[in-house]
Kinemage of the C-alpha trace (Angstrom):
@kinemage 1
@onewidth
@group {chain A} dominant
@subgroup {mainchain}
@vectorlist {calphas} color= white
{ca met a 1} P 31.576 -48.884 -24.369
{ca ser a 2} L 30.722 -46.713 -21.381
{ca val a 3} L 29.446 -43.209 -21.778
{ca gly a 4} L 32.379 -40.735 -21.741
{ca asp a 5} L 32.436 -37.121 -19.802
{ca his a 6} L 31.755 -35.178 -23.013
{ca arg a 7} L 28.488 -37.103 -24.117
{ca leu a 8} L 25.049 -35.640 -23.380
{ca phe a 9} L 21.791 -37.296 -22.889
{ca val a 10} L 18.826 -35.461 -24.080
{ca val a 11} L 15.591 -36.977 -22.699
{ca asp a 12} L 12.235 -35.837 -23.836
{ca ile a 13} L 9.516 -36.303 -21.458
{ca pro a 14} L 6.035 -35.554 -22.448
{ca ala a 15} L 4.014 -32.923 -20.269
{ca ala a 16} L 0.790 -35.136 -20.384
{ca thr a 17} L 3.397 -37.809 -18.761
{ca met a 18} L 4.949 -35.774 -16.277
{ca phe a 19} L 1.814 -33.705 -15.176
{ca gly a 20} L -0.858 -36.267 -15.842
{ca gly a 21} L -2.777 -34.142 -18.518
{ca val a 22} L -3.002 -31.119 -15.707
{ca his a 23} L -0.254 -28.540 -16.608
{ca pro a 24} L 0.515 -25.957 -13.946
{ca arg a 25} L -0.342 -22.399 -14.306
{ca ile a 26} L 2.608 -20.152 -15.366
{ca ala a 27} L 1.915 -16.452 -13.888
{ca ser a 28} L 3.759 -13.669 -12.895
{ca pro a 29} L 4.040 -13.132 -9.023
{ca ala a 30} L 2.032 -10.380 -7.530
{ca ala a 31} L 4.095 -7.189 -6.633
{ca arg a 32} L 4.598 -6.506 -3.067
{ca gln a 33} L 3.138 -3.115 -1.938
{ca leu a 34} L 5.366 -2.830 1.094
{ca asn a 35} L 8.317 -0.401 1.127
{ca cys a 36} L 10.971 -2.071 3.147
{ca ser a 37} L 13.370 0.769 2.512
{ca ile a 38} L 11.453 3.121 5.226
{ca asp a 39} L 12.460 2.057 8.715
{ca arg a 40} L 9.107 3.687 10.106
{ca thr a 41} L 7.273 1.230 7.581
{ca arg a 42} L 9.050 -1.868 8.285
{ca arg a 43} L 8.658 -1.609 12.079
{ca gln a 44} L 4.945 -0.897 11.664
{ca tyr a 45} L 4.583 -3.715 9.493
{ca asn a 46} L 6.373 -6.368 12.038
{ca arg a 47} L 4.325 -4.747 14.775
{ca leu a 48} L 1.029 -5.319 12.923
{ca leu a 49} L 1.860 -8.802 12.040
{ca arg a 50} L 3.025 -9.707 15.376
{ca ser a 51} L -0.086 -8.256 16.865
{ca met a 52} L -2.446 -10.342 14.341
{ca ala a 53} L -0.381 -13.771 15.092
{ca glu a 54} L -0.657 -13.216 18.731
{ca asp a 55} L -4.357 -12.608 18.471
{ca his a 56} L -5.127 -15.913 16.456
{ca arg a 57} L -2.618 -17.764 18.194
{ca met a 58} L -0.429 -18.720 15.454
{ca gln a 59} L 2.601 -19.903 17.282
{ca asp a 60} L 0.687 -22.068 19.724
{ca arg a 61} L -1.346 -23.615 16.833
{ca leu a 62} L 1.899 -24.293 14.895
{ca val a 63} L 3.651 -25.987 17.939
{ca glu a 64} L 0.032 -28.041 18.639
{ca met a 65} L 0.513 -29.431 15.018
{ca ile a 66} L 4.440 -30.205 15.505
{ca gln a 67} L 3.580 -32.250 18.638
{ca ser a 68} L 0.347 -33.788 17.472
{ca ser a 69} L 1.034 -37.647 16.946
{ca asp a 70} L -2.678 -38.925 16.741
{ca glu a 71} L -3.177 -37.381 13.180
{ca asp a 72} L -2.492 -39.010 9.960
{ca ala a 73} L 0.295 -37.494 7.679
{ca glu a 74} L -2.423 -36.421 4.835
{ca ala a 75} L -4.641 -34.705 7.597
{ca leu a 76} L -1.556 -32.878 9.477
{ca his a 77} L -0.228 -31.875 6.055
{ca leu a 78} L -3.962 -30.018 5.195
{ca arg a 79} L -3.752 -28.291 8.626
{ca his a 80} L -0.395 -27.079 7.997
{ca asn a 81} L -1.177 -25.689 4.498
{ca ala a 82} L -4.456 -23.885 5.912
{ca trp a 83} L -2.444 -22.210 8.895
{ca asp a 84} L 0.187 -21.270 6.026
{ca thr a 85} L -2.483 -19.693 4.182
{ca glu a 86} L -4.103 -17.923 7.074
{ca leu a 87} L -0.564 -16.534 8.042
{ca gly a 88} L -0.370 -15.215 4.152
{ca cys a 89} L -3.620 -13.434 4.668
{ca tyr a 90} L -2.349 -11.524 7.929
{ca met a 91} L 0.927 -10.757 6.199
{ca ser a 92} L -1.228 -8.966 3.246
{ca ala a 93} L -3.437 -7.357 5.718
{ca ala a 94} L -0.621 -5.759 7.490
{ca glu a 95} L 1.115 -4.688 4.171
{ca lys a 96} L -2.080 -2.952 3.188
{ca gln a 97} L -2.267 -0.927 6.374
{ca cys a 98} L 1.463 0.238 6.190
{ca thr a 99} L 0.917 1.383 2.277
{ca arg a 100} L -0.817 4.662 1.587
{ca arg a 101} L -1.011 5.631 -2.012
{ca arg a 102} L -0.657 9.329 -2.588
{ca asn a 103} L -1.875 11.454 -5.592
{ca asp a 104} L 0.675 12.167 -7.837
{ca met a 105} L -0.667 14.832 -9.392
{ca ile a 106} L -0.242 17.265 -6.362
{ca glu a 107} L 2.333 17.274 -3.593
{ca phe a 108} L 0.833 16.039 -0.195
{ca ser a 109} L 0.342 18.453 2.604
{ca pro a 110} L -2.215 18.851 5.418
{ca met a 111} L -4.077 21.282 3.336
{ca val a 112} L -4.246 19.383 0.305
{ca asn a 113} L -5.102 16.297 2.101
{ca ala a 114} L -7.941 17.931 3.681
{ca val a 115} L -9.500 19.344 0.620
{ca leu a 116} L -8.776 15.647 -0.916
{ca his a 117} L -10.615 14.006 1.956
{ca arg a 118} L -13.644 16.369 1.628
{ca lys a 119} L -13.823 15.593 -1.880
{ca arg a 120} L -13.802 12.046 -1.496
{ca ile a 121} L -17.066 12.265 1.156
{ca tyr a 122} L -18.922 14.358 -1.132
{ca gln a 123} L -17.965 11.851 -3.900
{ca trp a 124} L -19.343 9.117 -1.623
{ca ala a 125} L -22.329 10.906 -1.009
{ca leu a 126} L -23.206 11.446 -4.726
{ca his a 127} L -22.696 7.853 -5.021
{ca lys a 128} L -25.693 7.026 -2.448
{ca lys a 129} L -27.840 9.780 -4.072
{ca lys a 130} L -27.386 7.759 -7.366
{ca gly a 131} L -28.569 4.630 -5.831
{ca his a 132} L -24.929 2.760 -5.351
{ca arg a 133} L -24.120 0.746 -2.255
{ca val a 134} L -22.087 2.864 0.212
{ca asn a 135} L -21.276 2.097 3.846
{ca val a 136} L -23.202 5.111 5.661
{ca gly a 137} L -21.393 4.569 8.821
{ca ser a 138} L -18.236 5.051 7.548
{ca leu a 139} L -19.304 7.805 5.625
{ca lys a 140} L -20.869 9.870 8.550
{ca arg a 141} L -17.484 8.770 10.620
{ca ala a 142} L -15.407 10.318 7.744
{ca ala a 143} L -17.600 13.712 7.658
{ca lys a 144} L -17.185 13.851 11.239
{ca val a 145} L -13.739 13.753 11.526
{ca trp a 146} L -13.006 16.106 8.343
{ca lys a 147} L -15.985 18.552 9.683
{ca val a 148} L -18.542 17.971 6.797
{ca asp a 149} L -21.803 18.871 7.967
{ca asn a 150} L -24.546 16.217 7.139
{ca pro a 151} L -23.225 15.487 3.413
{ca leu a 152} L -26.369 12.917 2.819
{ca asp a 153} L -28.718 15.596 3.866
{ca leu a 154} L -27.566 17.840 0.422
{ca thr a 155} L -29.207 17.481 -3.100
{ca thr a 156} L -27.342 16.297 -5.979
{ca gln a 157} L -26.849 19.456 -7.425
{ca glu a 158} L -25.493 20.847 -4.159
{ca leu a 159} L -23.025 18.039 -3.918
{ca glu a 160} L -22.000 18.571 -7.505
{ca ser a 161} L -21.872 22.444 -6.793
{ca arg a 162} L -19.446 21.300 -3.791
{ca leu a 163} L -17.236 19.227 -5.698
{ca his a 164} L -16.642 21.793 -8.384
{ca gly a 165} L -15.805 24.254 -5.647
{ca leu a 166} L -13.200 21.590 -4.422
{ca glu a 167} L -11.838 21.072 -7.694
{ca val a 168} L -11.269 24.826 -8.050
{ca glu a 169} L -9.622 24.822 -4.726
{ca leu a 170} L -7.403 22.143 -5.627
{ca asn a 171} L -6.204 23.564 -8.771
{ca val a 172} L -5.239 26.661 -7.088
{ca leu a 173} L -3.337 24.673 -4.639
{ca arg a 174} L -1.769 22.767 -7.131
{ca his a 175} L 0.380 25.948 -8.130
{ca asn a 176} L 1.657 26.066 -4.319
{ca ser a 177} L 1.688 22.494 -3.346
{ca lys a 178} L 5.480 22.197 -3.714
{ca gln a 179} L 5.825 24.949 -1.306
{ca leu a 180} L 3.280 23.766 1.137
{ca arg a 181} L 4.694 20.457 0.808
{ca arg a 182} L 8.426 21.568 1.881
{ca gln a 183} L 6.538 23.650 4.903
{ca his a 184} L 5.091 20.877 5.847
{ca leu a 185} L 8.320 18.285 6.130
{ca leu a 186} L 10.404 21.615 7.728
{ca asp a 187} L 7.337 21.618 10.432
{ca cys a 188} L 7.713 17.759 11.070
{ca leu a 189} L 11.494 18.145 11.299
{ca arg a 190} L 11.227 20.981 13.744
{ca arg a 191} L 8.617 18.779 15.980
{ca ala a 192} L 11.233 15.962 15.669
{ca arg a 193} L 13.973 17.715 16.939
{ca asp a 194} L 12.034 19.465 19.874
{ca glu a 195} L 10.802 15.964 20.887
{ca gly a 196} L 14.358 14.505 20.539
{ca asp a 197} L 13.270 11.687 18.354
{ca glu a 198} L 16.484 10.827 16.262
{ca asp a 199} L 14.757 8.310 14.049
{ca asp a 200} L 12.019 10.544 12.870
{ca val a 201} L 14.442 13.282 12.271
{ca his a 202} L 16.728 10.675 10.209
{ca glu a 203} L 13.582 9.716 8.551
{ca ile a 204} L 12.232 13.292 7.459
{ca lys a 205} L 15.795 14.146 6.022
{ca arg a 206} L 15.843 11.349 4.015
{ca ile a 207} L 12.489 12.143 2.900
{ca met a 208} L 13.530 15.612 1.736
{ca lys a 209} L 16.815 14.688 -0.106
{ca arg a 210} L 14.989 11.989 -2.129
{ca glu a 211} L 12.090 14.316 -2.958
{ca ser a 212} L 15.064 16.876 -3.924
{ca asp a 213} L 16.967 14.544 -5.893
{ca lys a 214} L 13.776 13.520 -7.845
{ca glu a 215} L 12.933 17.424 -8.693
{ca lys a 216} L 16.575 17.960 -9.671
{ca gln a 217} L 16.381 14.748 -11.874
{ca lys a 218} L 12.942 15.998 -13.427
{ca arg a 219} L 14.428 19.303 -14.339
{ca ile a 220} L 17.492 17.777 -16.062
{ca lys a 221} L 15.386 15.665 -18.094
{ca phe a 222} L 13.128 18.478 -19.180
{ca lys a 223} L 16.181 20.630 -19.969
{ca phe a 224} L 17.773 18.174 -22.252
{ca asn a 225} L 14.418 16.675 -23.563
{ca ile a 226} L 15.201 13.140 -22.332
{ca ser a 227} L 12.459 10.540 -22.452
{ca lys a 228} L 10.583 9.451 -19.655
{ca ser a 229} L 12.281 6.585 -18.910
{ca gly a 230} L 15.688 7.802 -19.469
{ca tyr a 231} L 18.241 8.417 -16.856
{ca leu a 232} L 21.520 10.344 -16.971
C-alpha cells in the first residue's frame, strides 16, 4: 500500500548527526546605521564605496579570480571569501562616514555645534591630563579648527572650569535651540535657492516637514498623556 497525499512524514534528526556536534551560532543581525531614505546620504555612500573599491582594485581582482584556471577549487574559494570580507569592511567604513549621531538633548545648529565641539576638546585634554591615552595630533587639529588656544597647556582646574562654563552656556542655548535650529534650516534653504540646487531645496524642505510633524506628535502625546511608544 503506497503513501497517500494526506499522510505526513516526521523525521527527527539529531543535531549532533546533522552538524557534527558543532552547532551554528544563532544571533540577531547587527543593525545598519545607514539611513537610505535620504538622497544625499545614499549618493555619499555610493561615492565613498565606489572610491574605496577603485583604490583597492576590487573589480579587477574579482575578474582575475573568475578567469584564473591554475588554482584548485578550495584555494579559489578561500580567495573569494577573503575578497568578500574585504568588501564588507569597505561597506562598513563608508556607512560610518555617512552616519552622524546627533545629541537628542538639544536641537542642532551651528552655534550649538561649536559649543559641543569645544566641550569635547576640553574633555579630550582633561583625559590626557589624567593619564589616559589620547591622539595628541587629532586633538591639536580639532583645537585649531574650533579656535581653542593650546588646551594641553591648561591645568586640570582650568579645564574643569572651562567645561563648567560650557555646560552653563549649553543650558542657556537649550532654551533657544528650537529657534536656532529653524533659523539654521531657513538659512540653508535660502542659500540652496540662491545657488539653484533643487536637490538640496527638496531635502531641506523634507527635513523641516519631518521635524515639524515630530514636534506636533510630541505635543499631542503630552496633551493626552500618551505613553512614549504610543501613536495616534
